[in-house]
C-alpha positions, 0 to 999 in steps of 0.5 A: 448869381454869385454868393456875394450877389445872393447875400446882397440880395438877401440883405435888401429883402430883409429890409423890405420885410421890416414893419413899415418898410413901405410907409412913405408918409411916416418917413416924410413926417419924421424927417423935415430934411428928407427932400434935401437928403434924397435930392441929387443933382447933375447936368442941370437936373434935380432928381428927388427920391424923397417920396419913395420908401427908400431910407439910408439903410435901404439905399446903401443896401441897394447900392451894395447889391449893385456893386455885387452885381457889377453895375459899375463894371458893366458901365465901364465895359460898355464905355470901353467898347467891349461886346456887352451885347453878348447874344449879338457880339456887339458893343453898345456905344451910344455914348460915342455918338455925343462924345468929343473926337477921340473919346471912344474905341470899338476894337480897332475902330476909332468910334469917335472918328466914325461918329464925327465923320457922319456928323460933319456930313450931316451938318453939310447937308443940313446947311445946304438945305437951310441955306438954299443950296440943296433945293427940290427938283423944281428949284423950291426950298424945302419947308417940310421933312418927312422921316419914314422909320419905325421903332428907334428910327421914329420914336426918339426923333419924333419925341425930341422934335416935338419937344424942341420945335418952336415957330420960326425954326427952319423946317416942319418935321413929320413922322411916318411909322405905322404901316397902316396907310391911314397914317400916310393918308392923314399926313399927305394933305398937309404936304406940298411935294415940291417942298417936301424932303423925305428921309428913309430911316432903316439901317438894313433898308429892308424893314417891311413897314418902313419900306412899304411906306417909303414906296407910297411916298416915292410914288406920291412924289413921282405922280406929282413931280415926275420920276426923274425928280424923285431922287432930289427929294430923298435921303436915307439913314442906312448902311445898305448902300446897294439898297438905297441906290436901287431905291434912287438915293444918291450915295452922298445923301446916305448917312450911316450908323454902325451896329454898335448903335442900337435903334432905341439909343440912336436918336443922337446918330444919323437917325437924328437928321430930322431933328437937325433939319427941323430944329437947327444944327445948334439945337442938335448940338445942344442935345448932344452936349446935354447928353454928354454932360450926363455921360460924364457924370455917369462915368465919374460920379460915385454910386451914392451920387450917380443919378442913373445908378440911383434911379436904377436902384430905386427901380430895383427896390420897387420891382423886386422888393416891393412887387410893383410891376408897372410905372407911370411917366407923367411929364408936366409939359405938353412938349414932352407928350411923346416922352413916355412913348420913347421910354416905352421902347427904350425900357420895355424892349431893353428889359423885357427879358426872361433869361439871364446872360447865361441863358438861364431863367431869371429868378426875379421880376425884370422890366416893368410895364411903362406907360404915361401921358402928359400931366393933367391929361393923366389926372383925368384918366388913369391916375384914379387907379394909381391913387386908389387901385389895389396895387401901387404903381410908382410914378415918375414926374417930370417938371419944368420950372420955366416955360417958354410961353408968356402965360405964367398963371397957366404954368403955376396951375400946371406945377401946382397940379404936379406937386399936389399929385405927388403929395397926394400919392405919398400921403393919401387921406386917412378915413379920419381925415376924410370924415373930418372934411365931410363933417366940416362941409356939413354932411349928415353922419349917415352920409359920412359913414356911407362915403368915408370908405370911398373918400379914403386914399391909402397913400404910400404910393411912391413917386420920383420927381425930375426937375428941369430948369427949362426945356432946352436941347441940353436939359432934354439931352441930359434927361434922355441920357439919364434914362438910357444909363438907368436901363444899362444899370438895370441890365447889370442888376438883373443879369440880362442883356438890355441891348438885344430884342429877339422878341421883336424879330419873332413877330417879323418872321411870322408876319412874313409867313402869314402875308402870302396866306392873306394874299391867297397864295399859301396856307396859314400856319395854324387853324386859328390864323386860317379862320381869321384870314377866312373872315377877313377875306369874306369881309373884304370880298363882301 
């Protein structure tokens, strides 16, 4: 860390040590305008930071730390197509995926032209499927699309399709990721092979889980329709044309994406073909447009009004200066039920790093554990720990003002629960308040004494709230892009590479060595693994 970076870090740390630095309740009581002053808007979203322990001096110090750590420089280098992914020597130009033609360059390559060529090819394919020009081998229209992929080739598209799909949209989408064949066996009965289009999503076309599942599905199609019919039901999202051809996929049904698109940032690329097929081209275009609006804001807004920078600064405050090692994501909208799962990969795969860009051990915490569930479900599971556990867990609430359904009473109850949880986390309930409530209920003094510690809530548990006017393709695109840019900012704050994932690769390598041992043709790599393989084989043979 530079001398300026160290000084800026120490300045934030000094503020964190001040008495009452985490007293959110006091801040709310002292400033009736706090929600207005700590509310920030862009791309149709409202980001409310008022229920955190941020103050004007703290936020200013965090943004100064961001300046010293080069957050804006990193943003600009990323937008310029420079190799910000240092360990792999690659750019990270997912913003090009939703930009107008001519907007982005990677070295000598016109990245935007590459993107729009792929988008045009995708659009032609989607129109052909929807219009009935592209049919199944028996002449049937496709009604279902199965996307076979894992990680970024699954989580992002699955989340978006779940959020945007409505009855009457062009196709039903299904996602097959887990190599556990129980997943395929659960999905298979819901599909008619004559009407099923299969997308195999793997950049290299060698991902073990994806190719294993693809073989299962291809065999199913062959048994039902005959081997010659199978190619008419397949398409690929890949750059390996030899591999896709060997699998029986025609070149004009292969849609690629470049190595400057990381998997967890790729739903805007050819990987999003299932979104366009299921929800329509207009929905996919709206998704890109919303993300582009957030991109424009991220690139132009000053730090003190820049939503991704503010969200990143808040995370740095919580992780590095308050000591909070986890964060819960609670979308109060059932359609966003897979949003937390997408963020788990986006954030933990990006920020779960223990060395700096220079390869030195980091001297501070990096990415927190991210978990979550849809709102009221979470209230009846893990929110007990967040309210009364020993370590605070910051929460991101995602709220939608206007639902698509016609049940306003249900939506009011949903929003009331979200607002109540945010208020309860911030304010808590003092022992005096708990005692007074029990006294009003007529409990005897001895019972009040016994229960008071259990009914006391410490409060001062931070949360942020993000409000969408409605869940549309554009607002969803802006929301996802907001978190993508937050990740990039945190990479700069922590001096780590948010665009590689070597930990994922290690597990893949080891699995390749263990599989022959499970098949009986090799020795296990260590005694513990050998013992477990022995037990597995004994149970399988018994």
